[in-house]
C-alpha positions in Angstrom: 0.0 0.0 0.0 2.8 2.3 0.9 4.5 1.9 -2.5 1.2 2.4 -4.4 0.6 5.7 -2.2 4.2 6.9 -3.1 3.7 6.3 -6.7 0.3 7.9 -6.9 1.4 11.0 -5.1 4.6 11.2 -7.1 6.7 11.2 -4.0 9.5 9.0 -5.4 11.4 12.3 -6.5 11.9 13.1 -2.9 14.6 10.4 -2.9 17.0 12.6 -4.5 17.2 14.7 -1.4 18.6 11.7 0.6 22.4 11.6 0.7 23.8 8.9 -1.7 25.6 7.1 1.1 22.3 6.6 2.9 20.7 5.2 -0.1 23.8 3.1 -1.0 23.8 1.7 2.6 20.2 0.9 2.5 20.6 -1.1 -0.8 23.6 -2.7 0.4 21.7 -4.0 3.5 19.0 -5.3 1.4 21.6 -7.3 -0.7 23.3 -8.6 2.4 20.0 -9.7 3.7 19.0 -11.5 0.5 22.5 -13.2 0.5 22.0 -14.4 4.0 18.5 -15.8 3.2 19.7 -17.4 0.0 22.7 -19.2 1.9 20.4 -20.2 4.7 17.9 -21.8 2.3 20.6 -23.6 0.2 22.8 -24.8 3.1 20.1 -25.4 5.9 22.3 -23.4 8.1 20.7 -20.6 10.3 22.5 -17.5 9.3 21.2 -14.4 11.4 24.3 -12.4 12.2 27.8 -11.9 11.2 29.2 -14.4 13.5 27.2 -17.1 11.9 29.0 -17.0 8.6 31.9 -19.3 9.3 29.3 -22.1 9.5 29.1 -21.6 5.7 32.8 -23.0 5.5 31.8 -26.5 6.6 32.0 -29.3 3.9 28.3 -30.0 4.0 27.3 -26.2 3.7 29.6 -25.8 0.8 28.4 -28.8 -1.1 24.8 -27.9 -0.4 25.4 -24.3 -1.7 27.5 -25.2 -4.8 24.5 -25.8 -7.1 22.7 -22.7 -6.4 25.9 -20.6 -6.7 26.9 -22.4 -9.9 23.3 -21.8 -11.4 23.6 -18.1 -10.2 26.8 -17.7 -12.0 25.6 -19.6 -15.2 22.4 -17.3 -15.2 24.5 -14.2 -15.2 26.7 -15.5 -18.0 23.8 -16.6 -20.1 21.9 -13.3 -19.6 25.0 -11.2 -20.5 25.8 -13.3 -23.5 22.2 -13.4 -25.1 20.4 -10.1 -25.1 16.7 -11.4 -25.4 14.0 -10.6 -23.3 12.8 -14.3 -23.0 16.3 -15.5 -21.9 15.9 -14.8 -18.2 12.4 -16.1 -17.9 13.3 -19.2 -20.0 16.4 -19.9 -17.8 14.3 -19.5 -14.6 11.6 -21.8 -16.0 14.1 -24.4 -17.2 15.8 -24.8 -13.9 13.0 -26.5 -12.1 12.0 -28.5 -15.2 15.6 -29.9 -15.6 15.6 -30.6 -11.9 12.6 -32.7 -11.9 13.5 -34.4 -15.1 16.7 -35.5 -13.5 14.9 -36.6 -10.4 12.3 -38.6 -12.5 15.0 -40.2 -14.7 17.2 -41.2 -11.6 14.1 -42.3 -9.8 14.8 -40.5 -6.6 12.0 -40.1 -4.1 11.7 -36.6 -2.8 
């Protein structure tokens, strides 16, 4: 609702009055939060603060995180190489399809 009101009242232009370090810090924190959430989901480790990050160096956490990090790197490379508007949605659609195809062919029970 807040974003809708901001857009309807054309208040987004007020952001220019915030100092750039404030905006940069806010965006960096959002990125860090997304990174923590992603690694928590991939590894199964509970990462809530900076002191929890060494947990990610364990063998199990690294092995569980590698597919996600690898797919992320591949996604960036593919999107930069092929400049078409359907590349990103196609790649995001292909990831679960390939996963379930492998699971089905390997006859693995989830």
